[in-house]
C-alpha positions as MATLAB code, in Angstrom:
seq = 'MQNHSVADRLASCLTETQIQFGLPEATEVTLVVYDVMGRVVRRLVDRRLQAGHKRVSFDAAGLASGTYFYRLRTERFTRTRRLTAVK';
ca = [
      -4.158   15.677   -3.753;
      -1.530   17.102   -5.996;
       2.133   16.358   -5.804;
       1.406   12.800   -4.272;
       2.773    9.814   -6.205;
       2.083    6.122   -5.812;
       3.477    3.130   -8.000;
       0.644    3.142  -10.615;
       1.263   -0.432  -11.812;
      -0.391   -3.704  -11.015;
       2.001   -5.451   -8.522;
       2.580   -9.143   -8.432;
       4.464  -10.847   -5.726;
       5.806  -14.292   -4.941;
       6.183  -13.570   -1.235;
       7.293  -10.086   -0.754;
       7.014   -6.835   -2.581;
       7.622   -3.103   -2.079;
       4.911   -0.387   -2.201;
       6.370    2.930   -3.035;
       4.900    6.382   -2.739;
       5.990    9.882   -2.318;
       4.891   12.534    0.268;
       5.217   16.215   -0.517;
       4.949   17.108    3.240;
       4.835   15.328    6.636;
       1.434   13.818    7.119;
      -0.501   11.096    8.969;
      -0.453    7.964    6.772;
      -2.320    4.657    6.742;
      -1.489    1.864    4.300;
      -3.686   -1.139    4.543;
      -3.982   -4.315    2.469;
      -7.645   -5.754    1.911;
      -8.806   -8.972    0.511;
     -11.550   -8.950   -2.249;
     -14.307   -9.089    0.357;
     -12.989   -5.737    2.024;
     -11.475   -7.457    5.049;
      -8.262   -6.027    6.371;
      -5.399   -8.622    5.977;
      -2.424   -6.332    6.888;
      -1.962   -2.918    8.382;
       1.345   -1.724    7.010;
       1.510    1.853    8.144;
      -0.599    3.731   10.627;
       1.476    6.832   11.791;
       2.765   10.156   10.874;
       5.603   10.153    8.182;
       7.980   12.831    7.096;
       7.931   14.121    3.473;
      10.009   12.209    0.865;
      10.022    8.969   -1.072;
       8.827    5.936    0.950;
       9.109    2.164    0.373;
       6.998   -0.205    2.436;
       7.609   -3.980    2.296;
       4.649   -6.207    1.982;
       5.141   -9.920    2.907;
       2.289  -12.093    1.438;
       3.525  -15.229    3.245;
       0.632  -16.822    4.929;
      -1.941  -15.386    2.469;
      -3.525  -17.369   -0.277;
      -2.778  -16.696   -3.931;
      -5.196  -14.174   -5.325;
      -6.187  -10.553   -5.729;
      -5.865   -7.998   -2.909;
      -5.978   -4.243   -2.755;
      -3.897   -1.732   -0.850;
      -5.252    1.681    0.152;
      -2.756    4.572    0.844;
      -4.583    7.314    2.735;
      -3.151   10.636    4.035;
      -4.735   13.807    5.403;
      -5.257   14.963    1.644;
      -5.195   12.044   -0.466;
      -6.471    8.493   -0.887;
      -5.310    5.823   -3.489;
      -6.334    2.339   -3.920;
      -4.348   -0.186   -6.098;
      -4.576   -3.830   -6.892;
      -2.053   -6.358   -5.879;
      -1.925  -10.034   -6.986;
      -0.206  -12.521   -4.797;
       1.238  -15.505   -6.689;
       2.552  -18.624   -4.868;
];
């Protein structure tokens, strides 16, 4: 779990935002956005990524205003953060 970093702030977006994170080594990564009921609304990443700083765009167009959660999962690390979509 050490040496991983994720933007640790509540994110608000009008239509698009960027989720940033760092990987200390190459690893399998999933980055998924869920609604408050736990349903998957977007699968942003589901593949192996090389080490380094990453930015993933999330386009909230087509989603209702409200609270969502994104979960970043690697082979050694899981982090969940809240995201608020404002239209």
